DRENTORRO-613160 format. One record per residue (C-alpha): z, y, x; residue in three letters. Coordinates in steps of 0.05 Angstrom, whole numbers, padded with zeros to 5 digits, always signed. Example, Ala and Ser with C-alpha at 12.3 -4.5 7.8 and 13.67 -1.06 7.14 Angstrom:
BEGIN
+00156-00090+00246ALA/+00143-00021+00273SER/
***
This chain:
BEGIN
-00110+00172-00205MET/-00097+00178-00130PRO/-00034+00211-00103THR/-00033+00255-00042TYR/+00031+00266-00003PRO/+00028+00336+00028VAL/+00072+00378+00073ILE/+00075+00453+00082ASN/+00060+00468+00156LYS/+00103+00531+00154VAL/+00165+00512+00114THR/+00164+00436+00121GLY/+00168+00428+00045GLU/+00140+00362+00020LYS/+00109+00343-00047LYS/+00063+00292-00078GLU/+00001+00313-00116LEU/-00034+00269-00168SER/-00106+00291-00178MET/-00177+00269-00167THR/-00208+00274-00098MET/-00251+00332-00119LYS/-00191+00370-00146GLU/-00152+00354-00082TYR/-00209+00382-00038GLU/-00209+00446-00081THR/-00133+00451-00077TRP/-00134+00440-00002LYS/-00184+00496+00007GLY/-00141+00544-00034GLU/-00076+00524+00002ASN/-00089+00527+00078PRO/-00014+00523+00095ASP/-00011+00453+00065TRP/-00035+00390+00099ASP/-00034+00315+00085LYS/+00033+00284+00103ASP/+00007+00227+00146TRP/+00077+00198+00155MET/+00086+00188+00079ALA/+00028+00145+00058GLY/+00025+00090+00109VAL/+00060+00034+00071GLY/+00027-00025+00038GLY/-00020-00046+00093VAL/-00019-00119+00116THR/-00058-00140+00178TYR/-00074-00213+00188GLY/-00048-00270+00147THR/+00025-00264+00126PRO/+00068-00324+00141LYS/+00099-00361+00082GLN/+00173-00374+00082SER/+00198-00445+00089GLU/+00226-00444+00019GLY/+00160-00424-00011PHE/+00124-00478+00029LYS/+00174-00530+00003GLU/+00162-00510-00069VAL/+00086-00511-00060MET/+00090-00581-00029THR/+00127-00605-00091LYS/+00075-00572-00136VAL/+00019-00606-00095GLN/+00052-00674-00104LYS/+00058-00663-00179ALA/-00015-00639-00183HIS/-00054-00680-00131PRO/-00122-00651-00152ARG/-00100-00579-00139ALA/-00121-00551-00071ASN/-00057-00516-00048LEU/-00064-00532+00026SER/-00067-00459+00045ARG/+00005-00451+00018PHE/+00037-00512+00050THR/
***
């Protein structure tokens, strides 16, 4: 079930709601002083291809040598 971080526009109080999107839309209509807290839910997004650490690349190179038929080139 999705979670919605919200903030009270008057008091600044914050809370997290766990409900369906339909329930959230109903709740939002009944509570006009509350709005989505856009600063809270921005984590977890990765843009582009993350770079692998050198240690991870070294381990994957050893795995590739031990398993020559495995295609691990994207990790090394």
